[in-house]
A tleap script that builds the chain and sets N, CA, C and O, in Angstrom:
source leaprc.protein.ff14SB
mol = sequence {
  NMET ALA ILE TRP ILE LEU ILE ILE GLY VAL
  HIE LEU ALA THR VAL VAL PHE GLY LEU SER
  ILE TRP ILE PHE TYR LYS LYS TYR LYS ASP
  LEU CLEU
}
set mol.1.N position { -15.402 17.374 21.635 }
set mol.1.CA position { -16.170 16.276 22.222 }
set mol.1.C position { -17.302 15.874 21.284 }
set mol.1.O position { -17.623 14.692 21.162 }
set mol.2.N position { -17.906 16.857 20.623 }
set mol.2.CA position { -19.033 16.558 19.729 }
set mol.2.C position { -18.590 15.698 18.548 }
set mol.2.O position { -19.352 14.878 18.037 }
set mol.3.N position { -17.328 15.904 18.121 }
set mol.3.CA position { -16.828 15.132 16.968 }
set mol.3.C position { -16.796 13.643 17.281 }
set mol.3.O position { -17.079 12.823 16.407 }
set mol.4.N position { -16.457 13.285 18.504 }
set mol.4.CA position { -16.418 11.865 18.866 }
set mol.4.C position { -17.822 11.272 18.878 }
set mol.4.O position { -18.025 10.129 18.468 }
set mol.5.N position { -18.787 12.057 19.352 }
set mol.5.CA position { -20.180 11.577 19.364 }
set mol.5.C position { -20.650 11.336 17.931 }
set mol.5.O position { -21.351 10.364 17.650 }
set mol.6.N position { -20.251 12.239 17.028 }
set mol.6.CA position { -20.644 12.100 15.625 }
set mol.6.C position { -20.001 10.857 15.010 }
set mol.6.O position { -20.653 10.101 14.290 }
set mol.7.N position { -18.713 10.655 15.303 }
set mol.7.CA position { -17.997 9.487 14.755 }
set mol.7.C position { -18.614 8.189 15.272 }
set mol.7.O position { -18.833 7.248 14.508 }
set mol.8.N position { -18.894 8.148 16.579 }
set mol.8.CA position { -19.492 6.940 17.167 }
set mol.8.C position { -20.879 6.690 16.578 }
set mol.8.O position { -21.240 5.550 16.285 }
set mol.9.N position { -21.651 7.759 16.406 }
set mol.9.CA position { -22.998 7.625 15.848 }
set mol.9.C position { -22.959 7.071 14.436 }
set mol.9.O position { -23.735 6.180 14.089 }
set mol.10.N position { -22.049 7.602 13.616 }
set mol.10.CA position { -21.933 7.125 12.236 }
set mol.10.C position { -21.458 5.676 12.213 }
set mol.10.O position { -21.933 4.880 11.403 }
set mol.11.N position { -20.519 5.330 13.102 }
set mol.11.CA position { -19.999 3.961 13.152 }
set mol.11.C position { -21.110 2.978 13.530 }
set mol.11.O position { -21.257 1.930 12.901 }
set mol.12.N position { -21.883 3.317 14.553 }
set mol.12.CA position { -22.979 2.439 14.974 }
set mol.12.C position { -24.019 2.302 13.877 }
set mol.12.O position { -24.547 1.213 13.651 }
set mol.13.N position { -24.320 3.405 13.189 }
set mol.13.CA position { -25.300 3.368 12.111 }
set mol.13.C position { -24.811 2.461 10.985 }
set mol.13.O position { -25.594 1.717 10.395 }
set mol.14.N position { -23.500 2.528 10.686 }
set mol.14.CA position { -22.930 1.692 9.632 }
set mol.14.C position { -22.995 0.220 10.015 }
set mol.14.O position { -23.302 -0.629 9.178 }
set mol.15.N position { -22.705 -0.083 11.275 }
set mol.15.CA position { -22.756 -1.479 11.742 }
set mol.15.C position { -24.175 -2.018 11.659 }
set mol.15.O position { -24.392 -3.126 11.168 }
set mol.16.N position { -25.149 -1.234 12.141 }
set mol.16.CA position { -26.556 -1.675 12.105 }
set mol.16.C position { -27.017 -1.864 10.666 }
set mol.16.O position { -27.715 -2.828 10.352 }
set mol.17.N position { -26.617 -0.919 9.772 }
set mol.17.CA position { -27.000 -1.011 8.364 }
set mol.17.C position { -26.392 -2.261 7.734 }
set mol.17.O position { -27.050 -2.954 6.959 }
set mol.18.N position { -25.139 -2.544 8.069 }
set mol.18.CA position { -24.457 -3.721 7.525 }
set mol.18.C position { -25.125 -5.013 7.998 }
set mol.18.O position { -25.322 -5.942 7.214 }
set mol.19.N position { -25.470 -5.063 9.282 }
set mol.19.CA position { -26.123 -6.260 9.820 }
set mol.19.C position { -27.487 -6.456 9.176 }
set mol.19.O position { -27.883 -7.585 8.885 }
set mol.20.N position { -28.206 -5.362 8.954 }
set mol.20.CA position { -29.535 -5.455 8.336 }
set mol.20.C position { -29.429 -6.039 6.928 }
set mol.20.O position { -30.224 -6.898 6.548 }
set mol.21.N position { -28.443 -5.572 6.154 }
set mol.21.CA position { -28.255 -6.093 4.791 }
set mol.21.C position { -27.859 -7.561 4.841 }
set mol.21.O position { -28.346 -8.364 4.046 }
set mol.22.N position { -26.963 -7.921 5.786 }
set mol.22.CA position { -26.505 -9.308 5.893 }
set mol.22.C position { -27.672 -10.243 6.245 }
set mol.22.O position { -27.807 -11.319 5.662 }
set mol.23.N position { -28.514 -9.824 7.202 }
set mol.23.CA position { -29.660 -10.649 7.599 }
set mol.23.C position { -30.652 -10.763 6.438 }
set mol.23.O position { -31.193 -11.840 6.188 }
set mol.24.N position { -30.896 -9.644 5.723 }
set mol.24.CA position { -31.818 -9.657 4.602 }
set mol.24.C position { -31.296 -10.586 3.509 }
set mol.24.O position { -32.063 -11.352 2.925 }
set mol.25.N position { -29.998 -10.521 3.233 }
set mol.25.CA position { -29.394 -11.367 2.198 }
set mol.25.C position { -29.484 -12.843 2.591 }
set mol.25.O position { -29.755 -13.703 1.753 }
set mol.26.N position { -29.254 -13.125 3.882 }
set mol.26.CA position { -29.313 -14.509 4.350 }
set mol.26.C position { -30.730 -15.078 4.194 }
set mol.26.O position { -30.907 -16.205 3.731 }
set mol.27.N position { -31.734 -14.285 4.586 }
set mol.27.CA position { -33.121 -14.736 4.461 }
set mol.27.C position { -33.504 -14.896 2.990 }
set mol.27.O position { -34.176 -15.858 2.621 }
set mol.28.N position { -33.074 -13.952 2.153 }
set mol.28.CA position { -33.392 -14.013 0.725 }
set mol.28.C position { -32.742 -15.226 0.083 }
set mol.28.O position { -33.333 -15.870 -0.784 }
set mol.29.N position { -31.516 -15.540 0.511 }
set mol.29.CA position { -30.795 -16.686 -0.038 }
set mol.29.C position { -31.517 -17.983 0.359 }
set mol.29.O position { -31.596 -18.923 -0.432 }
set mol.30.N position { -32.040 -18.023 1.591 }
set mol.30.CA position { -32.753 -19.217 2.046 }
set mol.30.C position { -34.033 -19.426 1.233 }
set mol.30.O position { -34.429 -20.563 0.975 }
set mol.31.N position { -34.676 -18.329 0.833 }
set mol.31.CA position { -35.904 -18.445 0.048 }
set mol.31.C position { -35.601 -19.031 -1.330 }
set mol.31.O position { -36.424 -19.735 -1.915 }
set mol.32.N position { -34.391 -18.724 -1.843 }
set mol.32.CA position { -34.028 -19.269 -3.150 }
set mol.32.C position { -33.691 -20.744 -2.996 }
set mol.32.O position { -33.355 -21.407 -3.977 }
savepdb mol mol.pdb
quit
């Protein structure tokens, strides 16, 4: 059961990290 919690946690962290980079890139591109 713990393995699924770990997998879900890593997946959510990856999604949040990806969205953060995408938003940062979008804002940076607008500044250019």
